[in-house]
C-alpha positions in Angstrom: 17.4 1.5 -3.5 14.6 1.8 -5.9 11.8 3.8 -4.6 7.8 2.9 -5.4 4.9 4.8 -5.3 1.8 3.2 -3.9 -1.8 4.5 -4.2 -4.8 3.1 -2.9 -7.7 2.4 -5.6 -9.9 0.4 -3.8 -11.6 1.1 -0.3 -10.5 -0.9 2.9 -14.1 -1.1 4.4 -15.5 -4.5 4.6 -11.9 -5.8 4.7 -10.2 -8.3 7.2 -8.4 -6.1 10.1 -5.1 -7.4 9.2 -5.7 -5.6 5.5 -6.7 -2.4 7.3 -3.8 -2.3 9.1 -1.2 -3.0 6.4 -3.0 -0.2 4.7 -2.3 2.4 7.7 1.1 0.7 8.2 2.0 1.6 4.7 0.9 5.6 5.5 -2.1 5.2 3.1 -4.6 7.6 4.9 -6.9 8.2 1.8 -8.2 7.1 -1.6 -5.9 8.2 -4.6 -3.3 10.0 -2.3 0.2 8.3 -3.7 2.8 7.7 -0.9 6.4 6.7 -1.4 8.6 4.1 -0.1 11.8 2.4 -0.4 11.3 -0.9 -2.1 12.3 -2.9 0.7 11.6 -6.4 1.4 9.7 -5.4 4.3 7.5 -2.8 2.1 7.0 -5.2 -0.9 5.6 -7.9 1.5 2.9 -5.4 2.8 2.2 -4.5 -0.4 1.8 -7.9 -1.6 -1.0 -8.6 1.5 -2.8 -5.6 -0.1 -2.4 -6.1 -4.0 -6.0 -6.1 -4.6 -6.3 -2.6 -3.3 -3.6 -0.9 -4.3 -1.4 0.3 -7.6 2.1 0.5 -7.6 4.4 2.2 -9.7 8.2 2.2 -9.9 10.0 5.9 -9.8 
């Protein structure tokens, strides 16, 4: 399974609550701190919901 690195580049402040919860569920706690996950359908779906706040790179 492929791995992806997710990094938050925009703030979650003033965003809907579901987007804040999605960031937290992905394990993102601070800006510019990368988190690695397996590229499963569930993770890619969560990334799609907050794609305007994060940057994704494949490993």
